[in-house]
N, C-alpha and C positions, 0 to 999 in steps of 0.2 A: 504494500500500500504506500505509494509514493507520497500521498498527502500527509502521512504521518512522519515524513522525513524532514529534518531541520538542517538547513545549511545556509548560514547567514554570515558570509565573510564581512569583515569590518568595512571594507570599501563599498559593500553592497547594502549596508544597513539602511540607507535612504530608500532602497527599493523594497523594503520589507512590507508585507501585508499580512492580514489575518485570514486564515482559511475559515470560511463561515461555518463549516460543519464541525471541525475539530478544534478550532481556537488555537491552532499551532502555527507559529511563524514559519513561513516557507519562502523560498527563493528559487530562482532558476538553477537547475542542476546541469552540470556538464554531461557530455555524452559518456565519459568514463564513469562518472558517479551513477548515472542511470544504469549502465551496464553492470556495475558492481552491486547495486541494490537488487537488480533482477537476479543476479547470481546467488546472493544470500537468501532470497525468497524461493528461488526455484529448487534449491537443495532440500528444503523442508519436507516435501512429500517422500523423498527417499529416506530421510531420517525416520519418519513416522511409518514407513513400510518396512523398517528394519533391514534395509537393503544397503549393506556395507559397500559393496562394489559400486552401487549407484551413487552413494555419497562421494566416494573417492574420485568419480569422474569430474567432480567440480574442483578438485585439488590439483595444485601444481606438483610435479614429481618431487620437487625439493621442499614440500610442505614441512613446516615446523610448528608443533603445538607446544605451548607453555602452559602446563596445568599447575597454576600457582597454588591452589589449595592442597594438592597432593605432593607438591615440590618435585614434579616430574616433567621431563621434556621428551617429546616424541619426534623423531626425525624420519621423514620420508613416509610414503603411503603405507608401507607395511606396518610400521610401528603405530601410526595413527589408526589404521584399520583394526589392528589388534585391540587397541583401547576402545574403539567404538563397539567392536564385537563384545567386549567384556561388559559394556553398558547394557547392551541388549540382552545378555545373559542374566545380568543382575536384575534388570527390570523388563521382563518379557512383554509387558503392556506399555512400555515407555511411550510417552507422548511429549513431543518437543514443540514448544510454542514461543515464538518471538513476538514480543509486545511492542517494542520500539526499535527504530533504526535511525542512525544518523550517518550521513555520508559526507566525506570531504576528501577530495583528490583520490588517492589510492586506498584510503582507509574507510572502514565501516565499523561503527560501534553498535552493539546490540544489547538490549535487555531481554533476557529469556527465562523461561521456567521449564523444568523437566518434571513431569508427573509420572508416577509408576508405583508398582507394588514390589517390595524388596524380596525377590524370590531366588536370588543368587548372590554369590560373594560380591561385595562392594567395599572398597577401601580396606580390604582384608577382613571384613566383617561377614560372618556366615548369614544366610537368609533369616530374616525375622518375620517375614510375612506381613509386614506393616506397609500401609500406603505412605509414600514420601513425596513431598514437593520440594524441588531443588531450585531455588532462585539463583541466577548468575548473570554475569556480564562478560562480553567479549570485545576485544579490539582486534579487528581482522585487517590484515594487509593483503590486498589482492594484486596479482600481477597478470596482465593480459586477461582480466576477467576471471581468474581462478584464485582460489585460496592459496596464499603463499606463506603466511605466518598468522598464527592465532594465539593471543595471550588471553586466557579466560580465568575467571574467578567464580567460585560458588561458595555458598554458606555451609561449610563442612560441619561446624558445630551444630547448626540447626538440623542437619541431617542426622547427627548422632542423637540429638534430643528426640527427634521423631522416631528413631529406632529404639528408644528407651534406654540408651546407653549413657546419657548424661542427664542430670537433674535439670529442671527448669531454672532459668536464671533467678527467679524469685527465691529459690532455695538459698542463695548466697546471702540473703538479707535476714535469714532466720538465725537464731542463736547457734543451732547445730551447724548450719552452713558456715557461719563466721568461725566457729571453732575448727572446722575442717580446713578452711582456707589458712587460718593462722598456723596450724600444724604443717601444712604443705609448704608454706612460705619459709618456715623455720626448719623444715626437714627433720622433724623429731623422729626418733626411733619408733618403729611400728606405726608410724603415722598413716601409711598407706592402707593397712588393714582396718584401722579404726576409722579412717576417713570414708572408706567404702561403706562401713556399717552406718555411720552417722548420716551420710548422704542418702542412704536407703530410707532411714527413719524420717528424714526431712521430706523426701518425696511422698512417703505415705501420709505424713501430716498434711501436706498441701493438697493431696488428692481427697482427703476426708473433709477439708475445709469447705464451707458452703460457698 
């Protein structure tokens, strides 16, 4: 949806207008920017069909992915394809949605969410069977209309909370939560075992609260 795209260079600020339906500032896009926006939109059906080979046709042979949350980098189509395949295994019903796009020159930034049920290993975590929503953002560099480099971030701690492996942030404001944090910061002996126990008690208390 090109109407949801914002590109307002400083020199073109005087030509800005308001899109009547979306209320988003828009400006003329270059041919390169339009081509890049179509590329990032056209790949989505292949993601949602879980077609790894189809996704990779949109990628440059020298594609590099920077997975900031997992502190991993994937070089080339083979490594990127392996990671994408692992996502489809972890979330067999994975649904990838891009909600916003911004294009400038050879760059496209995206805000996206992944929805799915955790039925396979993800981040080293065995399947929990829980529904998960993963919000994230990407900065994509395209070369000749193909994905050349992608640096992306997602809410890893939020994923762990949805899987039931981290307590809610509200637990850190309880007495038990504060005690756990104090012990962890000061690295007291046996703190880990006690911290796990207290965190579990804090979560139970929060769940019982009205």
